N, C-alpha and C positions, 0 to 999 in steps of 0.2 A: 777308795781303792783298798783292796785287801793287802796285807803284808806280803803274801806270796806274789801278787801281781807287781808290787813295787820292786821286790827283789829280782824278778824276771826282767823288768824294764831296765834296772840298773845293770844287770848282766849284759843285756843287749847293747846298752850304751858303752860299757867298758870294752866289749868286743869290737864295736865300731871304731873306738878310739885306737885300739891296738892295731887294727887293720889299716887305719889311716896313717899311723906312724910307720908301719912296715912299708906301705906304698911310698911314703915320702923318702924313706931311706933308699928304697930301690931306685926311685927317680934320681936322687942325688948321686947315687953310685954310678948309674948309667951315664950321667952327664959329667962324671969326674969332678963333682963339687962336694964341699963339706957343708955341714949344718951347724949353726950356732944356736945353743939352747941355754936356758936359765934353769938350773936345778940346785936346790939346796942352798940358795943364796950365792951361787957362783955361776959365772958365765963359762960355758964349756963349748969347745969346737969338736964336733963328731965327724969323723972321716969314715964313711960307710965302706965296707969291704963287700964287693959284689963278685959272686962266683961267675966264672966265664960260662959255666954250663947252663945258667939260668938266663934265658933271653928276656930282655925287657920289652914289654909291649904296652902301648898306650891304650889298648883295647880295654874298655870298661872304665877308663879314667876320665871323670867328668871335666877336669881342668884341661886336659889335652883336647877333648872334644870342643870345648869353648874356644880354645886358641885357633882351631881349624876353621871356625865360622868366619 
């Protein structure tokens, strides 16, 4: 693989991880739950703040589709 292809693949992976984190925070906020994460050698509890103007939708969420089966 060329260096340019490797960098593009890494960018796509990073973007996918960021989107998954955002979706996880949205789901937790919609369910009024918190998330416990391990960062920098410490365990932290994150309480997501969800704006009321953004409706939560399970559409496009593979985990939600799996639960409906």
